[in-house]
N, C-alpha and C positions, 0 to 999 in steps of 0.2 A: 185314703189310699189304700188297696191292699196290700197286706205284705208278703214279699217271698217266700215261696215255701223252702222250708228249713231242708239243710241239705247234708248230708255228711264225709263229702270231698271237697276239697280245694277246687273251684274251677275257672279255667282260662281261657279267655276269648282271643282268638289269634286270627291279627289283619293281614293276611299273605297276599303281597301281592300279586295278581295271574301271572306271574313269569314264574312267579316261583311255586309253582302247585304242585310239579313233580316232587317238590321234597318234601306234600303232604304227610307222608304215610312215618316217613323217618321223625319228623314231628311229634306227631301221635305218641310215637315210641318212645321217644325220649321220656317224654312230658304225663306218661302213661308209670313208666319205669317209677316215679316219686308219688302216684299215685292220684294224680293229677287229671279232672275231667278237662276234654277243651270244646271249647266252640268258637263258632262264628267260621276262620276260612270266609272272609270276603275280600272282593264285591261279587256278587252274585244271585243278582236276580230278584232282591227283596219287594213285594207286591207295598210295599209300605213307603210312606215317605224317609228318606234317607236318614235325616236328624230325630223322627221315630226309631227307627232298626236301630238307632246308636244309642241309644239312652234305654234299649230292650236290653241289647246286647251287655251295657253297664251293668243293669239290673239285673241279669242274670250271673254275673262275673264275676270274682274275686281281685282279676286281674287285668290285664290285656298286654297281648304281646305285637307291633303293630311291627312289620319286618317288610323293608324296601328295596327294590332290585338298585342298589346305586349306580348299576351303569347305566340305566335308564331313564333314571329320576330325572325330573324338568321342573320340580316343584310339587308344594300339595294347594289342590286346588280348593277354597277355604270353603265348599258348599258341596264339595267330594267328600265321598264318607269314610275313607281313612282321615281324614283331618275332622271329622266331626264324633268320630270314636274315638277318637284319643281327649276331644272337647269334653263328652260325656262322663266317659271315666276322671280328669280330672277334675270335674264339677262335683265328682264324689268323693274327690281325693282317696282313692283307689291304683295303688300302683299302674306305671306301665312303663314297659320295656320294649322301648324303640330299635329297633336295627336297621343298620347298613349292611347291604350286603352286597357284595361286590367279587367277582372274581378276576378282575383288575385291578393288582395291586403295584402296579408301576407309577409312579411319580406324573400321571398324566394331567395338566393343566385345568382341562376340562372334568372330570374327576373330582380334584380335591376343590376345586369352584363348587363344585353340585356338593357337595358334602361339606362344605361351609357355610354353602345356603341352605342345608336339611338342619343343622347344628341351631342356626340362627333361628330356624321355622320353631324347632324344640322349645326354643328359649322362650318364646310369645303365649306358650301354653299356660295357663290357672298354675299347674302344677308342674315343675322341672319331670320331664321322665328320664329314669335311666336309659344310657344311648348307650349300643354297643358297636360297634364296627369288625367285622369276620368277611371272611374270602371263600371257606369253604361249609357246606351244610355240619361236619362234623365239628370245624370251631365253633358255629353258630352256637348247635344246640349243648358243647360243654360248657360253653357261659351261658349261658341262658339257664340248664341247669342246677348252675352253681349258683349263679345269683337270685330263684326262686327255691334253692336250700335254704340260702340266707335268708329271705327274706321272710321267708314261712317260718324258717328253723325245721326244716324238714330232716327226717329222717336220709342217711345213703341209700342211691336206692337197692330194689332189693327182690327177687325173685316171685316173692309172693308177698300183697297187700294183708295177708292175716299173722304173718310172721313177726315176729319181732326181729330187735335187731341180733343179727347172728354171732353165737358166744365167742366165736373163732373172732370175729372185730370187736366185738366190745369186752370181752371176758367176765362175760352174765349169761346165764344158761337163760335167761328172760330179762322181759320190756318193763318195769315196775310202773308205769304206764296204763299199759295194755293190761295189766294184771289188776292193777286195781280199779278200771274200768269198768272189768267184767266181773269183779267180784262186786261192785254194787249194782253192775247187771243182773248179777244173780239174786239180789235180794242180800247178801252176806254181809254188807258195809254202807252206812248210810252216806246218801249222794252226796254232803258238804267234805266226804272224807276225800273226794278228789282236790277239794281246795288247799289239801297240807298234806297226803301222804304220811301223815301217820302211822311208826314200828306198830304198835300197839295195837291202831285199828287193822292193820293188814295182819297180823297176826292172829287176833279175835276171828276177822273170815275166815283165816286158812284154816283157822282149829273146826268153822264153823262147816264148814265149806267139805272137811277132811269128814266130820261126823257121820254129816247128813249122807257120805258114803258109806256110813260103816266101815272107815278105814281105822286103821291103829298108824298113826305119824312114824315113819319107818326114814331113815336117809339122811342127807344134808337137810338142813334147811332152805338152802340154793335150790336142790333138788327136787323141795316139795313144792317150792312156791312155780317153779319153771313147769313142773308138773301139771299145777293145779294149771296156770294159765293153758295149756293145753286141751288142756280137758276142758274146760271150760268154754274154750275157741269150738271145739265139739260140737258143745252142749248147745252152742249160740250158732248155729248153721247160717250165714247172712247177713247178722250183727258184728259191726267192729267201731271203735271209737273215734271220732269225726276229728279227720285231721286238720281242722282247724282248730279243735283242743288240745289238739296233741302239740300242735305247734305252740301253741300259748302255755301247754306246761311245759315245754321242754324250756321254753325262757325261764320263765316266770320260779317254776318248782325248782331248775337245777339240784341246787344243794339237798334240795328234800328226796331228790330221786338218787345222789348221791350217796346221800345221808342210811336209804334203803336198802344200797348194795352192798355198802361196807355192812350192815346188821346181817344181813343174809349171806354175809362170808365168813362174820365174826361166832365164833367156836363159842363164846360167854352170850351171845344176844339172849338166850331163853331166858338165863336167871337175869340179866340185863333190862328185857320188854316186862318178866314180873315184877321189878322193883319198879316199874314205872307206873303204874297202876295203881291209882288212887287210894288210899286208905279203905273205904269203907266196898273197896272190890275185891279184896282182899282177903283170902278163908279164914 
């Protein structure tokens, strides 16, 4: 079986009730703010059988968002596309975010009963999805963005996918993960350094980068690191670390990231870094 093509972004398949298609642009914009690609927007005239279309959707994407119009929902057709999509994603153990969208917030017995039936249907899936109930598109996207950020360990939405976290938001002028990735991509650090973010390796890579540019180090270490990240981004147009790796690294390497940021701010960091070198590397 052919392996799916490697991607540098998270892709979410959106299964959108036909009656909610007017909100498509809003959904795309909100997910795009996280650097997430969107796919799907079914139902929509597939030329292939629906079970094949569902499997292809699950193969292409990392998660499914399935949104139903609660005011008109009468149950899942288990031979229908929406149900087959959830089956396909759950069989691949990919996350499903099932959304009950209704503007009717009154304790209407019909709506309440329909919602109960919807939850019972979700419980029959091989993998229990995250279910959300919302009454406005703004609340819908706020909930989805929060859940997706939590699940994929994504940074807060920014105006540019190339920039790291803003200094005003994080207290740091650079993103250690993006900088480490760019140093590796530029050949200044070994690939396996992305697995531990060691400050000695980062320091050596920074010095090699500055030497190649025939620059004399000046300014604080944090400023030098931030400048290197910016210059490398300019040198590598159209290239960026995979959000999937960033999501893994932000979760798994959080202590290393924190230590690197503290080292960057430390006045005595240069001396401690030198002391950390193996004895055979010292002059």
